[in-house]
matplotlib code that plots the C-alpha trace (Angstrom):
import matplotlib.pyplot as plt

x = [-0.4, 1.3, 2.9, 2.5, 5.9, 6.3, 7.9, 8.3, 8.2, 8.7, 11.8, 10.4, 6.7, 7.2, 9.1, 7.7, 5.0, 4.4, 6.3, 8.3, 11.8, 14.8, 18.4, 20.5, 21.5, 17.8, 16.7, 19.7, 18.8, 15.3, 16.9, 19.1, 15.9, 13.2, 16.3, 16.4, 12.7, 12.9, 11.0, 11.4, 12.2, 12.6, 12.0, 15.1, 14.9, 14.9, 17.7, 17.4, 18.0, 21.0, 21.1, 20.3, 22.9, 25.6, 23.0, 21.9, 25.5, 26.4, 23.3, 24.4, 27.8, 26.2, 24.5, 27.6, 29.0, 26.4, 25.2, 22.2, 21.2, 18.8, 16.7, 16.6, 17.3, 14.8, 14.7, 11.4, 11.6, 9.2, 8.6, 10.3, 13.4, 15.1, 14.7, 16.2, 19.4, 19.5, 19.3, 22.3, 24.5, 24.1, 23.7, 25.5, 25.2, 21.2, 19.5, 16.0, 13.3, 9.9, 8.8, 5.8, 3.3, -0.3, -3.4, -6.6, -8.3, -8.2, -5.0, -4.4, -6.5, -6.2, -2.5, -0.8, -3.3, -3.8, 0.4, -0.6, -3.0, -3.4, -1.5, 1.5, 1.7, 2.1, 4.5, 6.5, 6.0, 7.7, 10.5, 11.3, 11.3, 12.9, 16.0, 16.0, 16.5, 19.2, 21.2, 21.8, 18.3, 17.7, 13.9, 11.5, 7.8, 5.5, 3.6, -0.1, -0.6, -4.4, -5.1, -8.2, -9.9, -8.3, -10.6, -10.1, -10.1, -6.9, -5.3, -5.0, -3.8, -1.2, -0.1, -0.2, 2.2, 4.3, 4.3, 5.3, 8.8, 9.3, 8.5, 8.3, 5.1, 2.2, 1.9, -1.9, -1.9, -4.8, -3.3, -6.3, -7.4, -10.4, -10.9, -12.7, -12.3, -14.4, -13.9, -10.0, -10.3, -12.6, -10.0, -6.8, -8.5, -9.3, -5.5, -3.9, -5.9, -5.7, -2.1, -0.7, 2.2, 2.6, 1.0, 1.5, -1.0, -0.2, -2.9, -3.3, -5.7, -7.7, -10.7, -9.3, -9.0, -5.0, -4.3, -8.1, -7.3, -3.9, -5.2, -8.2, -6.4, -3.6, -6.3, -8.0, -4.4, -3.5, -7.1, -6.4, -3.4, -0.3, 2.0, 0.8, 3.2, 1.8, 3.3, 3.7, 5.3, 6.2, 3.8, 1.6, 3.8, 2.9, 0.9, -1.9, -3.5, -0.9, 0.1, -0.6, 1.2, 4.1, 2.9, -0.7, -0.4, 1.9, -0.5, -3.3, -1.9, -1.1, -3.7, -7.0, -9.6, -9.6, -5.6, -4.0, -2.7, -4.2, -2.3, 0.9, 3.9, 7.1, 10.0, 10.8, 9.4, 10.3, 7.7, 9.7, 11.3, 8.3, 8.9, 12.0, 11.3, 8.6, 9.9, 12.9, 10.4, 8.6, 11.7, 13.3, 10.3, 9.0, 5.7, 4.3, 2.6, -0.9, -1.9, -4.4, -2.3, -2.4, 0.5, 2.6, 0.5, 0.4, -2.9, -2.3, -2.0, -4.0, -7.0, -8.9, -12.7, -13.3, -14.3, -11.9, -9.1, -10.4, -10.2, -6.9, -5.4, -7.0, -6.0, -4.6, -6.4, -9.9, -8.8, -5.5, -5.5, -1.9, 1.0, 3.2, 6.0, 5.6, 6.3, 9.3, 7.2, 7.9, 10.9, 11.2, 12.1, 15.2, 15.0, 17.5, 16.3, 20.1, 22.9, 23.0, 25.8, 24.8, 26.4, 25.8, 27.3, 29.4, 30.4, 33.8, 36.1, 35.7, 32.1, 32.0, 34.0, 31.9, 28.8, 30.3, 32.0, 28.2, 27.6, 30.9, 32.7, 35.9, 38.2, 41.2, 43.9, 42.9, 42.3, 42.4, 39.9, 37.7, 38.2, 37.3, 33.9, 33.3, 33.5, 31.0, 28.7, 28.7, 28.0, 25.0, 23.6, 23.6, 21.7, 19.2, 18.7, 18.5, 20.8, 21.6, 20.0, 22.1, 21.9, 23.1, 26.1, 27.3, 26.6, 29.2, 31.4, 31.4, 31.1, 32.5, 33.5, 30.3, 28.9, 31.1, 29.4, 25.8, 27.0, 28.2, 26.3, 27.7, 25.4, 27.6, 28.4]
y = [0.0, 3.8, 5.6, 8.8, 11.0, 14.1, 17.4, 19.8, 23.8, 25.2, 27.1, 28.0, 28.6, 28.9, 31.7, 33.8, 34.0, 37.9, 39.3, 36.3, 34.9, 32.2, 33.1, 30.5, 28.6, 28.0, 26.9, 24.5, 23.3, 22.7, 20.7, 18.6, 18.2, 17.0, 14.7, 13.3, 12.6, 10.9, 13.5, 12.8, 16.1, 19.7, 22.3, 24.4, 27.7, 29.9, 29.5, 32.6, 34.9, 36.1, 36.0, 32.4, 31.3, 30.5, 29.0, 26.6, 25.7, 25.0, 22.9, 20.9, 20.4, 18.9, 16.5, 15.8, 15.0, 12.7, 15.3, 16.0, 12.5, 10.9, 13.7, 15.4, 19.2, 20.9, 24.3, 26.5, 28.5, 30.3, 28.0, 30.1, 29.3, 32.6, 31.5, 27.7, 29.5, 31.7, 29.3, 26.5, 30.0, 30.5, 27.4, 24.9, 21.6, 21.6, 18.7, 18.9, 21.7, 22.5, 25.1, 26.9, 29.0, 30.1, 28.4, 29.7, 32.1, 34.1, 34.0, 34.3, 37.1, 38.9, 38.6, 38.5, 41.2, 39.8, 39.4, 35.5, 33.2, 29.5, 28.2, 30.4, 29.0, 25.4, 27.0, 28.6, 25.6, 23.2, 25.8, 25.8, 21.8, 21.1, 23.7, 22.5, 19.0, 20.3, 21.9, 19.0, 18.5, 15.1, 15.5, 18.1, 19.0, 21.0, 23.3, 24.7, 27.5, 28.1, 24.6, 24.4, 27.2, 26.0, 24.3, 20.5, 19.9, 22.5, 21.2, 17.7, 19.1, 20.9, 18.0, 16.0, 18.4, 18.5, 14.2, 14.7, 16.8, 14.2, 16.1, 13.5, 14.9, 17.6, 19.7, 21.0, 23.7, 24.6, 28.3, 29.8, 27.0, 26.9, 22.9, 20.9, 17.4, 16.1, 18.4, 17.7, 14.0, 13.7, 16.2, 14.7, 11.1, 12.2, 14.0, 10.9, 8.9, 11.2, 12.5, 9.5, 11.1, 11.3, 14.4, 16.3, 18.3, 21.7, 23.1, 26.2, 26.9, 29.9, 27.7, 25.7, 22.4, 22.3, 18.9, 17.6, 18.5, 17.3, 13.6, 13.8, 14.3, 12.0, 9.2, 10.3, 10.2, 7.0, 5.7, 6.8, 4.7, 7.3, 8.0, 11.0, 13.8, 16.0, 19.2, 20.2, 22.8, 22.8, 23.7, 25.0, 28.2, 29.5, 32.3, 34.0, 31.0, 28.9, 25.3, 21.3, 21.1, 18.5, 16.4, 16.7, 14.9, 12.6, 11.4, 11.3, 9.1, 6.5, 7.4, 8.1, 5.4, 5.5, 5.5, 3.7, 0.4, 1.4, 4.2, 4.3, 6.6, 5.9, 5.6, 5.1, 8.5, 8.7, 10.7, 10.5, 14.0, 15.6, 17.5, 18.6, 20.3, 21.6, 23.2, 24.4, 25.9, 27.6, 29.2, 30.1, 31.3, 33.2, 32.1, 30.2, 26.3, 26.9, 25.2, 23.0, 21.8, 18.3, 16.2, 19.1, 21.3, 22.2, 20.7, 17.7, 15.0, 17.7, 16.1, 18.0, 16.6, 14.1, 11.5, 11.9, 12.3, 8.7, 7.4, 8.1, 6.9, 3.6, 3.2, 6.0, 4.7, 5.9, 9.3, 9.2, 7.7, 7.8, 8.0, 11.2, 9.4, 8.4, 12.2, 12.1, 13.9, 13.1, 14.5, 17.3, 20.7, 22.0, 25.9, 27.8, 29.6, 31.1, 31.8, 31.4, 31.9, 32.5, 32.8, 35.6, 38.3, 39.8, 36.9, 36.1, 33.3, 32.4, 32.3, 30.5, 27.9, 27.6, 26.6, 24.4, 22.4, 22.3, 20.1, 18.2, 20.3, 21.2, 23.7, 23.3, 22.7, 24.9, 28.1, 29.5, 26.8, 28.1, 31.5, 30.6, 28.6, 31.5, 34.1, 32.5, 32.0, 35.9, 36.3, 33.5, 35.5, 38.5, 37.0, 35.5, 37.8, 35.0, 32.8, 30.0, 26.2, 23.8, 21.5, 25.1, 25.5, 22.0, 22.3, 25.6, 23.4, 20.3, 22.2, 25.5, 25.9, 24.9, 27.7, 30.1, 29.8, 29.7, 33.2, 35.2, 37.6, 39.0, 42.2, 44.4, 41.4]
z = [0.2, -0.6, 2.4, 3.8, 3.5, 5.8, 4.4, 7.0, 6.0, 9.4, 7.7, 4.7, 5.3, 9.1, 8.7, 6.3, 9.0, 9.8, 12.8, 13.3, 12.0, 13.0, 13.2, 10.4, 13.6, 14.8, 11.2, 11.0, 14.8, 13.4, 10.5, 12.9, 15.3, 11.9, 11.2, 14.6, 14.2, 11.1, 8.9, 5.1, 4.1, 5.4, 3.1, 4.1, 2.6, -0.2, -2.4, -4.7, -1.9, -1.2, 2.7, 3.1, 0.7, 2.9, 5.9, 2.9, 1.6, 5.3, 5.9, 2.3, 3.7, 7.0, 4.9, 3.3, 6.4, 7.5, 10.2, 8.1, 7.3, 5.6, 5.6, 2.3, 2.3, -0.6, -1.5, -2.9, -5.6, -8.2, -11.3, -13.3, -15.3, -14.3, -10.5, -11.2, -12.8, -9.9, -7.4, -9.0, -9.4, -5.4, -4.3, -6.6, -4.5, -4.0, -5.6, -4.3, -5.2, -5.4, -7.8, -7.1, -9.4, -9.1, -10.6, -9.9, -11.9, -8.5, -8.9, -12.5, -13.3, -9.6, -9.0, -12.5, -13.5, -17.5, -17.7, -17.9, -18.7, -18.0, -20.7, -19.9, -16.4, -17.6, -20.3, -17.3, -15.1, -17.5, -18.5, -15.1, -14.4, -17.9, -16.6, -13.1, -14.5, -16.9, -13.8, -11.9, -9.5, -8.6, -7.1, -8.4, -6.6, -8.5, -6.5, -7.8, -5.5, -4.3, -5.8, -3.8, -5.9, -9.0, -11.6, -11.5, -14.9, -15.3, -12.3, -13.7, -17.2, -15.2, -13.5, -16.5, -18.2, -14.8, -14.9, -19.0, -18.0, -15.1, -12.3, -9.3, -7.2, -7.6, -4.2, -3.8, -1.8, 0.1, 0.2, 1.7, 3.9, 2.0, 1.8, 4.1, 5.1, 2.6, -0.7, -0.1, 0.1, -3.2, -5.2, -4.0, -5.0, -8.5, -8.9, -8.2, -10.3, -13.1, -12.9, -11.5, -9.7, -5.9, -4.3, -1.7, 0.6, 1.9, 4.0, 6.0, 8.9, 7.9, 9.1, 11.8, 9.5, 8.6, 10.1, 9.2, 5.8, 5.3, 7.0, 4.6, 1.7, 2.3, 2.7, -0.8, -2.2, -0.8, -1.7, -5.2, -5.6, -5.0, -1.9, 0.0, 1.1, 3.8, 4.8, 8.6, 10.7, 14.0, 16.6, 13.3, 13.0, 9.7, 7.9, 9.2, 11.0, 10.7, 8.6, 9.9, 13.2, 12.6, 16.1, 15.4, 12.2, 13.7, 16.3, 14.0, 11.3, 14.1, 16.6, 15.0, 14.5, 10.2, 10.2, 12.9, 11.5, 8.0, 6.5, 7.5, 7.7, 5.4, 7.3, 11.3, 12.6, 16.3, 18.4, 21.6, 19.8, 19.8, 23.3, 22.1, 19.3, 19.8, 22.8, 20.9, 18.4, 20.9, 22.5, 19.0, 17.7, 20.9, 20.8, 23.6, 23.3, 23.3, 26.8, 24.7, 21.7, 21.3, 22.6, 23.9, 25.4, 29.2, 29.5, 26.9, 29.9, 32.7, 34.5, 37.2, 36.9, 39.8, 37.6, 34.9, 37.4, 39.0, 35.9, 34.7, 37.8, 37.4, 33.7, 31.9, 28.8, 30.2, 29.6, 27.1, 24.1, 24.1, 27.1, 27.5, 27.6, 23.8, 23.1, 25.2, 27.8, 31.9, 32.6, 35.0, 34.0, 36.1, 36.3, 38.0, 41.3, 42.4, 40.6, 37.0, 34.6, 30.9, 27.6, 25.4, 23.1, 26.0, 27.6, 29.0, 28.9, 32.5, 32.3, 29.1, 30.1, 33.5, 31.1, 28.8, 31.7, 33.1, 29.8, 29.9, 27.3, 28.8, 27.1, 30.3, 28.1, 25.1, 25.7, 22.1, 21.2, 23.7, 22.6, 18.9, 20.2, 22.3, 19.6, 17.7, 20.3, 20.8, 16.9, 17.4, 20.2, 18.4, 15.6, 17.8, 20.8, 23.7, 25.4, 23.0, 24.4, 25.5, 21.9, 20.0, 22.1, 21.8, 18.1, 18.1, 20.0, 17.7, 14.2, 14.4, 10.7, 9.7, 12.1, 10.9, 7.8, 9.1, 10.9, 7.8, 5.8, 2.7, 2.3, 0.0, -2.4]

ax = plt.figure().add_subplot(projection="3d")
ax.plot(x, y, z, "-o")
ax.set_aspect("equal")
plt.show()
């Protein structure tokens, strides 16, 4: 039976969220956590954007080193030849791309203002796909932006054209969260059957249904005989009302009545890493995890009502579909209540060595190395405007040469 693959887009759609953002080091840490979870692909950035170039190249270097493996690192660009050419000029080693273009009449006439018609859209897309293959791409997804408001016959024509030019999958973008679980099921099934390509589901939460539509769409794709790819973001962070939440999607696929044991995730997805990545994303974005967030919210396993408390004490399965341990929860969180030494942009070598020593990283015999790592920590703190977490400090200490590239911007070039 076809399977469901996860493509997380936190480092692309998540960072497009108004008023939010991540430093390049934080984006890299998200990729590391996603890799540890067993997520198939991270849409790790914008290869045509100059300030992303060093970060993208550094992450591809980490992939070559085996640090970011087996996760795929995919870039997002517009489906035009110019973007493809720019991509391979700025990031020559990139191999996985998603090419995006608007397909609905609303977008064609309301966004392009008469400069393009339906034929032009397909011509731009196929030209970009051909160019990407010619320049060294190894996998190409074609994105139909605003697919949920696109005429189905035209969407099929668009998908078949992408297939004819060798595209690996078609991304169905519910760009405005317009679909519901029933409509997306029928459309996704029809696309899978008619186009004969794996279908990606990219759903937004404008109507509060991003997870439900993603899951239902994936069911339609699989029932139509193709592999399904679901786009997620950590904690559901994304434009406007957000995207499908990574943890909620995994829980729905593995625990929901109509999915568990019937529709399967591809690869070994490790749900026990959920708590750690959710907490890091919350800290990095400076957005609290909602108290009622599935699996990772503060109240996800909290019980107060007498009947509920009595029932869960007798047998947790009475009022919990799954255990908190499955998400990596349960360990106490330690909070300093006395003296605390932090590593930041104005740290000195003594305080920094103390912090690293608490993590069993000693610079006693190599003060030069300590100064080198400390300087990188200072720069990383300047970018993030907050103290670095333990995993970030350990990453910097282990891969200082890669971190130099992550922290380097060339605005005058």
